[in-house]
Each structure stands twice: as structure tokens, then as C-alpha cells.
C-alpha positions in Angstrom: -68.3 -44.1 40.5 -65.1 -42.0 40.9 -62.8 -42.2 43.9 -64.3 -38.9 45.3 -67.8 -40.3 45.0 -66.8 -43.6 46.7 -65.1 -41.7 49.5 -68.3 -39.7 50.1 -70.4 -42.9 50.2 -67.9 -44.5 52.6 -68.0 -41.5 54.9 -71.9 -41.7 55.0 -71.8 -45.4 55.7 -69.4 -44.9 58.6 -71.5 -42.1 60.1 -74.6 -44.3 59.9 -72.6 -46.8 62.0 -72.0 -44.1 64.6 -68.4 -43.5 63.6 -67.1 -39.9 63.1 -65.7 -40.0 59.6 -65.4 -37.1 57.3 -65.0 -37.1 53.5 -61.3 -36.2 53.9 -60.8 -39.1 56.2 -62.4 -41.4 53.6 -60.1 -40.0 50.9 -57.1 -40.7 53.1 -58.4 -44.2 53.9 -58.9 -45.0 50.2 -55.5 -43.8 49.3 -53.8 -45.8 52.0 -55.8 -48.9 51.1 -54.9 -48.8 47.4 -51.3 -48.1 48.2 -51.1 -51.1 50.6 -52.9 -53.3 48.0 -50.4 -52.4 45.4 -47.4 -53.1 47.7 -49.0 -56.4 48.8 -49.4 -57.5 45.2 -45.9 -56.6 44.3 -44.5 -58.6 47.3 -46.8 -61.6 47.5 -48.6 -61.5 44.1 -51.9 -62.5 45.9 -54.2 -60.8 48.4 -57.3 -62.4 49.9 -60.0 -60.3 51.5 -62.5 -62.4 53.3 -66.1 -61.9 52.1 -64.9 -59.6 49.3 -62.6 -61.5 46.9 -59.1 -62.3 45.9 -56.7 -60.1 44.0 -54.1 -62.1 42.1 -51.3 -61.4 39.6 -51.6 -63.7 36.6 -48.6 -64.1 34.3 -49.1 -64.2 30.5 -46.3 -65.9 28.6 -44.7 -64.4 25.5 -46.3 -64.9 22.1 -46.2 -63.7 18.5 -49.0 -61.5 17.3 -49.9 -60.2 13.9 -50.4 -56.5 13.1 -54.0 -55.5 12.3 -52.6 -53.3 9.5 -52.7 -54.4 5.9 -49.0 -55.4 6.0 -49.8 -58.2 8.5 -46.4 -58.0 10.1 -45.6 -60.3 13.0 -44.5 -58.8 16.3 -43.1 -60.4 19.5 -45.1 -59.7 22.6 -42.9 -60.1 25.7 -44.3 -61.8 28.9 -46.4 -59.5 31.1 -48.3 -59.5 34.4 -52.1 -58.8 34.7 -53.9 -58.1 37.9 -57.2 -60.0 38.3 -60.0 -59.9 40.9 -62.1 -62.9 41.8 -65.2 -61.8 43.8 -66.3 -63.9 46.7 -69.7 -65.6 46.8 -71.2 -62.9 49.1 -69.9 -60.2 46.8 -71.5 -61.9 43.7 -74.9 -62.1 45.5 -74.7 -58.4 46.6 -73.6 -57.3 43.2 -76.3 -59.3 41.3 -79.2 -57.8 39.4 -82.2 -56.5 41.4 -85.7 -57.9 40.9 -88.0 -55.9 38.7 -91.7 -55.4 39.0 -94.3 -57.2 36.8 -95.1 -54.0 34.9 -91.4 -53.4 34.1 -91.1 -57.0 33.0 -94.1 -56.8 30.6 -92.7 -53.6 29.1 -89.3 -55.2 28.5 -90.9 -58.3 27.1 -92.9 -56.3 24.5 -89.9 -54.2 23.5 -87.7 -55.5 20.7 -84.4 -56.6 22.1 -81.1 -56.1 20.2 -79.4 -59.2 18.9 -75.8 -59.7 20.0 -73.2 -61.7 18.2 -71.8 -64.6 20.1 -68.4 -63.9 21.6 -66.0 -66.4 23.2 -63.0 -65.3 25.2 -59.7 -66.7 24.0 -58.2 -69.5 26.1 -56.0 -68.2 28.9 -52.4 -69.4 28.6 -51.4 -72.0 31.2 -48.9 -70.8 33.7 -45.6 -72.7 34.0 -45.9 -75.7 36.3 -42.6 -75.0 38.0 -41.3 -71.4 38.3 -37.6 -71.0 37.7 -36.1 -68.7 40.3 -33.6 -67.4 37.7 -36.2 -66.5 35.1 -36.6 -62.7 34.5 -39.4 -61.4 32.4 -39.6 -57.7 31.4 -42.3 -56.1 29.3 -39.8 -54.2 27.1 -42.7 -52.5 25.3 -43.9 -50.5 28.3 -42.7 -47.1 29.3 -41.8 -48.3 32.8 -39.1 -50.6 31.4 -36.8 -47.6 31.0 -36.4 -47.4 34.8 -36.4 -51.2 35.3 -32.6 -51.6 35.5 -32.3 -48.8 38.2 -35.2 -50.1 40.3 -33.6 -51.8 43.3 -36.9 -53.5 44.3 -37.5 -55.1 40.9 -37.3 -58.9 40.4 -34.3 -58.3 38.2 -32.4 -56.6 41.0 -33.4 -59.3 43.5 -32.1 -62.0 41.1 -28.8 -60.1 40.6 -28.2 -59.9 44.4 -29.2 -63.6 44.6 -26.5 -64.6 42.1 -23.8 -62.6 43.9 -24.8 -63.9 47.4 -24.9 -67.5 46.1 -21.3 -67.1 44.7 -20.1 -66.1 48.2 -22.3 -68.6 50.3 -21.2 -71.6 48.1 -17.5 -70.7 48.5 -17.1 -70.7 44.8 -14.2 -69.0 43.1 -16.1 -67.8 40.2 -19.5 -68.0 38.4 -20.1 -68.2 34.6 -23.3 -67.3 32.8 -23.0 -69.4 29.7 -25.4 -69.0 26.8 -26.5 -72.1 25.0 -28.6 -73.0 22.0 -31.8 -73.7 23.9 -31.1 -72.3 27.4 -28.5 -70.5 29.5 -26.6 -72.1 32.4 -25.4 -70.4 35.5 -22.4 -72.4 36.8 -20.6 -71.8 40.1 -17.0 -73.2 40.0 -14.3 -73.9 42.5 -10.9 -75.2 41.2 -12.6 -75.3 37.8 -15.1 -77.9 39.1 -18.8 -77.1 39.1 -20.4 -76.8 42.5 -23.9 -75.9 41.3 -25.5 -75.6 37.9 -28.8 -73.7 37.3 -30.8 -73.3 34.1 -31.9 -69.8 33.0 -34.4 -69.2 30.2 -32.7 -68.0 27.0 -34.9 -64.9 26.9 -33.5 -63.8 30.2 -29.8 -64.1 29.4 -28.9 -60.7 27.9 -31.2 -58.9 30.4 -29.3 -60.4 33.4 -25.9 -59.8 31.8 -26.7 -56.1 31.2 -28.0 -55.7 34.7 -24.8 -57.1 36.2 -22.7 -54.8 34.0 -24.8 -51.8 35.0 -23.8 -52.2 38.7 -20.1 -52.6 38.0 -17.4 -50.0 37.4 -13.8 -49.9 36.0 -10.7 -49.7 38.2 -7.2 -48.5 37.1 -5.4 -51.7 38.1 -7.5 -53.9 35.8 -7.7 -54.3 32.0 -10.1 -51.9 30.1 -12.6 -54.8 29.5 -12.6 -55.8 33.1 -14.9 -54.2 35.7 -15.5 -54.6 39.5 -18.5 -55.0 41.7 -17.8 -54.1 45.4 -19.5 -56.8 47.4 -18.3 -55.9 50.9 -15.5 -53.8 52.5 -13.0 -56.6 52.1 -14.3 -58.4 49.0 -14.8 -57.5 45.4 -16.1 -59.4 42.3 -14.4 -58.9 39.0 -16.5 -59.4 35.8 -15.5 -59.8 32.2 -17.1 -61.3 29.2 -16.2 -63.6 26.3 -18.0 -64.0 22.9 -19.4 -67.4 22.0 -21.4 -68.7 19.0 -24.5 -68.5 21.2 -24.0 -65.0 22.7 -22.0 -63.3 25.5 -20.5 -65.4 28.2 -20.1 -63.4 31.5 -17.6 -64.4 34.1 -17.9 -63.3 37.8 -14.6 -63.9 39.7 -13.9 -63.3 43.4 -10.9 -61.2 44.1 
């Protein structure tokens, strides 16, 4: 059933209930409903509709897959999100198979039935028990990832603003995003003493560094490798980077 067919059926059902509802009204209603569902899933990652079901965003972790081609090359599949729908009990009953007559049953019983191969679904990866608020996962293989850095509503943009706000609210003089062998550490410092230390998954390190760099700009009074992020009318944050054996160390310093 297409969207237009569903809208026509919805309009008929509403008229049967005594409500004036045209096909165009139904199309507008369906468009508004799908838009609000998408916005709700982006914001809360779960929507419950009583007597209908639950829409939920499931997170699939990264994994290595093998190419189906003869070369059998291995590829890295980044983490990705998948939307699932869990129907309610009432919806399962309404959507179940209808009873057939005895004559139809006898015809089916006498007809040869095709044999199907057994198929088992692969086990679903377990979600992380404790979500790290500084973890950023981007499906770099999708076309939408091109605009991911410029999207101000993406989790990456929210995380960047969180890092900058935390630097101000803690009263820290600077913050360092230090890459490590197993993980990255976000350290807020005052008088070279750590105020707060947060762990960031290593896969998120370079993504966060590039995002912070993308919102900065050079200023004449600073060195060529130093850039500035205007945080407010009276306060700016200077950023610069240093190379380490494990990657790029980014420094955010209040000025």
C-alpha cells in the first residue's frame, strides 16, 4: 500500500466515523505524522504509541566484514543506527492471518508445498551497558556524512558545544584532548592541575578534533597555527594542536 492509497483509506475511515475528512486532509495528516515521528526519534530515540507499538532506534556497533567478491578483502563497517518497530499485542492480533474455509484448507492440503531452507537470523550485537556522553559515532560510508560537520543539530555539534560550555562552567583555564594508545582523554585544567578527566573512545578522537577546528578561524594577532573560537562577546577560546606518538593533541585555551 502506497502513501496515497493509505491516505484514501484513512479518509474513508474518518468519514465512516462522521468526520469530514478529504483525501488531501489525509495526505497532510500523514505527512505531518511522519515528520513528527522522525523528529521525535532524532530527539528521544524512542516513541511509544499505545495500542499500536514502539518505534526505537537501535545502535549497531562497528565491525569488520569480508567482501563477497573473490578477493575476500576485509572492510571496516562504522557504527550505525537502525530504526525498529515493535508492534503491540493488539496490533499483532489485528495483523494476524484470517481463518480460511474448510474447502480452501483441503485444496491447500492436497497441493504440493514448496520446501524452504532453514534460516536463522544472526545474533543482534549487545548495546553498550553504559553510554559515554563523549562518544561520537558517524557512518562515514553514507552520503549524509558529507553534511554531518555542518549540521548544528547533529550529536557531534551538541558534543562540541558541551565541551566548550564545560570549559567555562568549570572555571578551567584550558582543556586538552589527549590521544592515547587505547582511548582518548578530555582533561580540563586550572593552574596545570586537572579539574575533570573524561574518557573518549579512540574512534571518536579525530572526528571531534576536526569538528572543533571547523568552527574556528585565524586572527592576525595570533600565530599561523593558532585559531580562535568566539564563545561570547567578551570571551574567546584559542585552539592549537601538538603531534604525539598516538595522534593529534588539541588544546583549547581561554583568552
